[in-house]
C-alpha positions in Angstrom: -70.2 -132.0 7.4 -73.1 -132.0 10.4 -72.3 -131.7 14.0 -73.3 -135.3 14.8 -70.8 -136.8 11.8 -68.2 -134.4 13.4 -68.8 -136.3 16.7 -68.9 -139.6 15.4 -65.5 -139.2 12.9 -63.6 -137.7 16.7 -65.2 -141.4 18.1 -64.0 -143.6 15.8 -60.4 -141.4 15.8 -60.3 -142.1 19.3 -60.9 -145.8 19.1 -58.3 -145.9 16.8 -55.9 -144.3 18.4 -56.4 -146.4 21.6 -56.1 -149.7 19.3 -52.8 -148.3 18.4 -51.7 -147.8 21.9 -52.6 -151.0 23.2 -50.7 -152.5 20.3 -47.3 -150.5 20.7 -48.0 -151.4 24.5 -48.4 -155.4 23.6 -45.2 -155.3 21.3 -43.1 -153.4 24.2 -44.2 -156.1 26.8 -43.6 -158.8 24.3 -40.2 -157.8 22.8 -38.3 -158.9 25.9 -39.6 -162.3 25.9 -39.4 -162.6 22.3 -35.7 -161.7 23.1 -35.1 -164.4 25.7 -37.0 -166.9 23.4 -34.4 -166.5 20.9 -31.5 -166.8 22.7 -33.0 -170.0 24.5 -33.0 -171.6 21.3 -29.6 -170.2 20.3 -28.3 -171.7 23.1 -29.8 -175.1 22.8 -29.0 -175.1 19.0 -25.5 -174.6 20.3 -25.6 -177.1 22.6 -26.8 -180.0 20.5 -23.9 -179.2 17.8 -21.6 -179.2 20.5 -22.9 -182.9 21.9 -23.2 -184.0 18.4 -19.3 -182.7 17.5 -17.7 -184.1 20.7 -19.7 -187.5 20.2 -17.8 -187.8 17.0 -14.5 -187.5 18.6 -11.7 -190.1 17.2 -11.5 -192.3 19.8 -8.3 -194.6 18.0 -5.9 -193.8 15.4 -5.6 -196.3 12.9 -2.5 -198.4 14.6 -5.1 -198.9 17.8 -3.2 -196.1 19.8 -5.6 -193.6 21.7 -6.5 -190.6 19.6 -5.0 -187.3 21.9 -7.7 -184.8 23.3 -5.8 -181.7 24.7 -7.7 -179.4 26.8 -7.0 -176.5 29.1 -9.3 -174.9 31.5 -10.4 -172.0 28.5 -9.7 -174.5 25.3 -10.1 -178.1 23.8 -8.5 -179.6 20.4 -9.0 -183.0 19.6 -9.7 -184.8 16.4 -13.1 -185.5 14.5 -14.4 -186.5 10.7 -14.9 -183.9 9.1 -18.1 -181.9 8.1 -19.4 -184.0 4.9 -21.4 -180.6 3.8 -18.7 -177.9 4.2 -15.1 -180.3 4.1 -14.0 -182.3 1.9 -13.9 -186.1 3.7 -11.5 -186.8 5.9 -10.7 -186.2 9.8 -10.5 -182.5 10.8 -8.6 -181.2 13.7 -11.2 -179.1 15.8 -10.5 -176.2 18.3 -13.0 -174.5 20.9 -12.2 -171.4 22.5 -13.2 -167.9 23.4 -11.5 -165.6 21.1 -11.8 -161.7 20.8 -14.2 -160.0 18.4 -14.1 -157.0 16.4 -16.1 -154.5 18.9 -14.2 -155.7 22.0 -16.3 -158.5 22.9 -15.8 -162.2 23.5 -17.3 -165.0 21.2 -17.4 -168.8 21.4 -15.6 -170.2 18.1 -14.6 -173.1 16.6 -11.9 -173.3 14.4 -11.4 -176.7 12.2 -8.6 -178.0 10.5 -9.4 -180.4 7.7 -6.5 -182.7 7.0 -6.7 -181.8 3.3 -5.4 -178.2 4.4 -1.7 -177.2 4.1 -0.2 -176.8 7.5 0.1 -172.8 7.3 -3.0 -172.5 5.6 -5.7 -170.3 7.1 -9.1 -170.8 7.8 -11.7 -168.6 9.4 -13.6 -169.2 12.7 -17.2 -170.3 12.9 -18.6 -168.3 15.3 -20.9 -170.4 17.6 -22.1 -167.7 20.5 -21.5 -164.0 20.7 -21.5 -162.0 23.8 -19.7 -164.2 26.1 -18.0 -163.2 29.3 -16.2 -166.5 30.1 -15.7 -170.0 29.3 -14.7 -173.3 32.1 -13.9 -176.6 30.4 -13.2 -179.6 33.0 -12.2 -182.9 32.1 -13.4 -186.4 33.7 -12.0 -189.2 34.0 -14.0 -192.3 35.1 -13.0 -193.6 38.7 -13.5 -197.1 40.1 -16.6 -197.0 41.3 -17.9 -195.1 38.0 -18.2 -191.5 39.2 -16.1 -188.9 37.2 -12.9 -187.2 38.6 -12.9 -183.5 37.5 -9.4 -182.6 36.2 -9.0 -178.8 34.8 -6.3 -179.7 32.5 -6.2 -182.5 30.2 -3.0 -181.7 28.3 -1.1 -184.7 28.5 -1.4 -186.7 25.1 -0.7 -189.7 26.8 -4.4 -189.3 28.4 -5.9 -189.9 25.5 -9.4 -188.7 25.3 -11.5 -188.3 28.5 -15.0 -190.1 29.4 -16.6 -186.5 30.2 -16.2 -182.5 29.3 -18.1 -180.1 31.3 -18.8 -176.9 29.1 -19.7 -173.8 31.3 -20.3 -171.0 29.5 -21.3 -167.5 31.0 -22.8 -164.7 28.9 -22.1 -161.0 29.4 -25.1 -159.2 30.8 -28.3 -159.2 28.7 -26.5 -161.1 25.9 -28.6 -164.4 26.3 -28.6 -167.5 28.2 -25.4 -169.1 28.5 -24.5 -173.2 28.8 -23.9 -175.7 31.4 -23.7 -179.1 29.6 -21.4 -182.3 29.8 -21.0 -184.1 26.7 -19.2 -187.8 26.1 -16.6 -187.4 23.7 -15.5 -191.1 24.0 -17.1 -192.5 21.0 -16.7 -195.9 19.4 -15.5 -194.0 16.1 -12.1 -195.7 14.8 -10.1 -193.6 12.4 -9.6 -196.0 9.2 -6.6 -197.7 8.1 -6.9 -196.6 5.1 -6.9 -192.8 5.7 -4.0 -193.1 7.8 -2.2 -190.5 5.8 -4.9 -188.4 6.3 -5.4 -188.9 10.1 -1.5 -188.8 10.4 -1.6 -185.3 8.9 -4.8 -184.4 11.3 -2.8 -185.4 14.5 0.5 -183.5 13.2 -1.9 -180.3 13.2 -3.5 -181.1 16.5 0.4 -181.1 18.1 0.9 -177.8 16.1 0.4 -174.6 18.8 -3.3 -173.3 18.6 -3.9 -170.2 16.2 -5.2 -167.4 17.7 
């Protein structure tokens, strides 16, 4: 190899090394942005799921009485149609709460108890979000002027279903975007009279203590 060829080869290697370093730098710069975008998309998907699930809440039982929604500052239970893709029809008792995970963190969990399950039959929770710091729920009753009156507790079954539910979720540091949304659980959905046994079974599960 001549001296000229050696110099050309060294120049090419220098250019390749420069491009490689610039590529690594770009990846390092873009990774946090990509992570934030993924976290935002994850939170948006969970928000859409919650709006849809609460929007399908059963408002009336077959006998015309209001279906109860039982809410505390950090958990809520209500009745909704079973997921047609994952469950075998009927009505499900749904619980939304924060639960501890195996790695000592918290997760936003949704537990569904379809009416066809036996009372003592267990079903794993659906993990909606990981890396949760706190969950705060509030329930809105409608005043005469149409404005919401927010309450931290909605545990009296006689109250029926609130007009609004506010969901505020705070993520642990660096775990992604939180939630701050208002959902409308009061829907026009009435449980069919033909499935009254199914609905009554689900209502009984609603009245049972929530499993942690």
